[in-house]
N, C-alpha and C positions, 0 to 999 in steps of 0.2 A: 805523770802519776804511776801507781805503783799497779802491779798485774794482779786479777783476781781469776778465782776459778768460776768458769761459767759453761753455760750448754754448749759453745762453738767450739771447743776444743779443752785442752789442761788447763792453759792460763793463757786469758788475753789480758792487754792493758786496757785501760779507760776507752783511749782513743780507737783501739778497734773495737771495743763493744758496741761504741757509738756509730763509727762509721757503717758497721753493720745493719744495727734497728733502722740508721736514717736510710738507707739504702736499700733494705728487705722489707721493712715495715712501716716507717712514713709513708715512704714513694716508693712506688713498684716500677722499677726502672727497667727495662726490656734491651736485650740486644739491639743497635744501631740507633738507640734513641741519644739526642742531645743533652747533656747535663750542664749546666753554669754553676761552678762554685764559687762564691762567694765568701770572702774571709780577711782578718787582719792578719799579716804575718806574724803576730804574737801567737797564734792560735794553730803556728805551723805543724806542730806534733800532730792534730786531729786533722786539719786540713790534708797531711800526706795520708791519712790510711784511708780518709774519705775517695781520694784521686784513685788511690787502688785498688779500692773495693769496687767503683765504678768500672773501672778497668777490667776489672775479674768478670763484672757481669757482662761484659760486651758493648758497654757503652761507650759514647764518646764525651770525654771529659774536657770543659775548659775552664780552668783557673783564672779567676780575676783576684790577686793579690791588693790587700788595701794596707793603707800605711796612716795609723791614727792621726801621728804628729800633721801631714797632708792638709788634715781639714783644719787646723788652726790656718795654715799657711793661704788656704784658699777664701776662708773667711775674713783674711787679714787685708788681701790683696783684689778677689775678684770686685771688680766696677758691678753696678746695679744690671750692665746688660749682659754681664756674664754671670751672672747670680741669678738673672732669669731665664740665661737659655736651657732648652731641652736639648739634650745629648740624644744626638741622633745613632747615635754608638749604641747608648741603652736602650734608646728604643726599639732598636734591629733587634737586640739581644732577646728582650723581654716578648717580641713579637714571634721569635721562632724556636727560641729553647723549647725543649719536652718538660724539662724540669730545673727546679732552682734547688739547691743548699745553700743557705745564708750561715756562717759561724761568727757569731759574734763574740769578741770580746777587748777589753780596754786596758791600756797601761796607767790613763789618768783621766777617771773620771769627770775630773773639772776641767778637760779642754776646753769646752765651750760654753764655760759659764760666764763669762766676760764679755760673750761676741753678741754684739746688736740685736736683740730678737728679731728685728726688722729685716733683718738680713738673712735670716734663718727661716722667715714665712716668704720671704721672695723665692728661697730657692725650692722650698716646698713646694710652692705655687707652681714653680717650674716643672718640678715632679709629679704635679696631679696625673697628666694625661698618662705617663709612663704607667703610674700606679692603677690609672682606669685601664690600660691595655693590660696588666696582670689579672685583675680581679674578673675583666670579663671574659680573658682565655680560658680563665681557671671554671668560670661559672659553665662555659660550652664545655668542659674537659680536655682544654687542650692542654693545659697546662696546670702543674700541680708543683707545689715547691714545700720548704720546711726550715725551720729555723732552731737554731740551738746555741747555747752559751759554752765558751772555754774557759774555764776557770782562770784568772790571774790575781798577783797581791792584790793590784787595785780594785778589783770587785770584791776580795775578803776584806780589804779595811772596809770600802764604803758598808760593807755588812756589818763591820767590828768582828770578824772572825782572824784569827789565824789562816795563813793559805792552807793548812792541813787539814784543818774544820771545815774552811770553807769545801776542800777538796770534798770531804765525805759528807758533807750536806748535799751537796751534787748529786753526789752516786747516788744517795738514799731516796734524794728527788724523783731521779730517773728511774727507780725501781731495778739497779744496777747490782742492787743486793741480793736480789732472788735468781734462784739457780734457772730460771727461765723466764729474763725480762719481759720478751715478746709475748708470750705467755700471760704475763700479770696484765700486760698493756690493752691485750685481746679484752682479758675478764673486766678491765674498768671498762673498756668501750660497750660493753653489753649490757652494765648495770646504768652506764648513763642514757645509751639509748632507751631503756625503759623509762628513765626521768623523762626524755625530751618529747618520746610517745606521748608521756601523760598531759606535758604543758603543751603540745601541739594542740589539744584538744579546748587550749583555754581561750578567753579571749579577754582577760583585764587582770594585772597584779596591781598588786596594795602591799608597799613598804615601812614597815615600822619599827621603829627604834628611835636611841637617843637623840633628842630634837631632829627626829625623821618621821614624814608623813608623806611617801609621795605614789602617785597612782598612775598607770597609762595603761592603753590599750597593746596588745600583742595582736590583736584579730587579726589575722591572714596572715602570720608570721611565722619563720621556723625557727625551731631550737636545734641549734646544732652541738653536737658531740666532740668537744676537744678531747682528744683520744691518744694523744702522741703522734697523729699524722702532720700538723701543720706547726707545731712546738713541740720542742721535747728539752725539758720534761711539758707534761701537760696536765689539765685536769681543772673543766671547767664546763659548764651548759650555759648557752648564749644565746640572744637571738637581739633583733633590732626593734624597737617600740615604733607604733605609728607616731610620725614624726612631731604632729600637732597635738599629743594626747597627753603629755607629761606636764602634770601639776602637781605643787606641793614643794614641801622643802626636805632637804636632806642634808647632816651634817657628818663629814667622815673622818675617819679614825685616824689614818696614815694621810703623810702627804702627799700630793701632786708634785712629781719630779719631773721638773723642764729643763732640759737642756743642761743639766748638772745642778739646777738651782732647785731647792724643797721648798715648798708653798704650804705652810702648817692649818691644820683647823680649819679645811677649806669648808665654806657653809653655802649652797646654790638653794635659790628659789626660784621654781617656773610657773610657767604660767602659758597653758596652751603651746606646750612644747619647747620654749624658749625660756633662757636664764632672763631672768626681770632683776635679781637681787642678788649680789655676791659679797662675802667676805672673807678672811683669813687673817689670823692671829700673825703669822710672818709670808712676806711677798705679795700682797695684796695687789701691789700696784701690777706687779708681772700678770699676775692672776686675770685682771680687766684687761691687760694688752692680747692676753691667751682668747678670752672671750672674743674680740675684736678682730681676730685674723683674719675671717670672713663672717659669712653669714652662715656658714654651717658650723662654726666652732660655738656657736651659742646654745646650740642644738644637741640632743643624745643619738649618740650612732651604735650604741651597745651596750646591755643592762645584762649582766652575767652574774654567776654563783659560782665562787671555788669550789674544787671538790679534791684537791691535793692534799690530804691531811698528811704527808710524808714533807709538805714543807711546814715549819713548823715557826719560822721567823720572817719577819719583815729584812729584806735585804736590800733594800733601795733601786730591785733590777725586776723590772715589771715581766719578764717572763716566767719569774719566779715569782713575784709577790702577787698577780693577777691571779694565780692558781691556788694560793693559800686557802684549806679546808676551814668553811667558817666564815669565809666573807663574801662579801658580795661587791660588784662593782659596777660603774656606768663608765662610758666613756663620752666624753666630749668631742665631735667631731663626726670624720667621716664612719658612715655605716659600714657592715662588710654584706656584701650583696647577696654572699649564700642563705642569710638570714631574712631577705625581702626587704631591707632597708632601704632607704633611696635617699639618706643625707647625704650632701655632696661637703666636702671641705678638705683643707691640703694637711689639717692634726686628725690625730686619733687618739687622745690621750686619756689612757684607764687612771679612776682615782678610786680606791678602797675604802669600803667600811667594814669593822668588824660588827658581824652579829650573833656572837656566842654569849654575850651578856645580854636575854632579852630581845635580841631581832627576833622579828616574824616577819613571815612571807605567805601574803593569802592570794590564789588563783581562783578569779571569780568567787568570790569569799570564803573559799576554802582553804583553811591553813594547812600548808602544806611543807612548812620549812620554818623549824624554831630552833633558839640557842645555837646556829651551826650546824643543825643536822638535819635531812631529810625526812619528810614522816612519808613518804612515799618511796617504790621502788624497791623496798627490802626485799 
């Protein structure tokens, strides 16, 4: 990517800016700490800058390079025993490292679209204990992690953009066009903290919109401020609803993306926290499979409102899409322990609804969000 003038010097490349933000804002890396860096080799320019920045901070980087095409090989040839195997090496790393930086990119977004979903499910279940280790250590303050995306032709094509336009889109979504991106993210954090503090005093949510009337208890749950620490870019507030209290119906505006497949016009009906009816105009059979992955996949692990108005279009990549200002989303499956949610599942799948055309959200019967805008925290 091209260089841009910014706070940290005369000119820094996109990769250098992101590396500095991830290591100095998203994470607080200290000398002597262990830092695991995961990323596809297609993201080498960014991985290189992150690796160098971790060294400059006096920490110990461990690079775990990944090759996208190896995923195809794995799911084509792995036996059921291999698919169900829990990697002791991965578990050891997640059990000991201080920080994890994950750089996601893709050179073929349809790479796994023809893979039997049963194979994916088996592998996801095998990794459940590792994910729990990560979340438990995070909850105890022993580990922190962050995730970002590196632009590629494939991701740009999936978003119906040229690579040049996609680069610009990502740049602005990250607030890298600011003179001081970290100051911008700190201001966003402060603003969202006000919203979270207000919502933490409430007990019930009610979502109203097109073909949507959904209620749930949030009593005793914690609202989480997503401010560029765990995802970069970021921009949402979320919590985990009380598991058996979700009731009503919801129709989603944007497709559910699962293994490169699009499930369109998803409609879900909940009773006492569980999906009791579901439909889709495209991919309905796959939706039914997703809901049967395990007991937790029928329940809501997260409810959230997007706050990043710099993300202006649906890109089919959830790191961006779930943050779109003016949308809400819920996640089927695994809760985030930080929110107080307790639902366990091998999956965590976000589905989005546009709220800019008459959508309303009430907390304890008080309207606080309408037409994609907060009525509080200003």
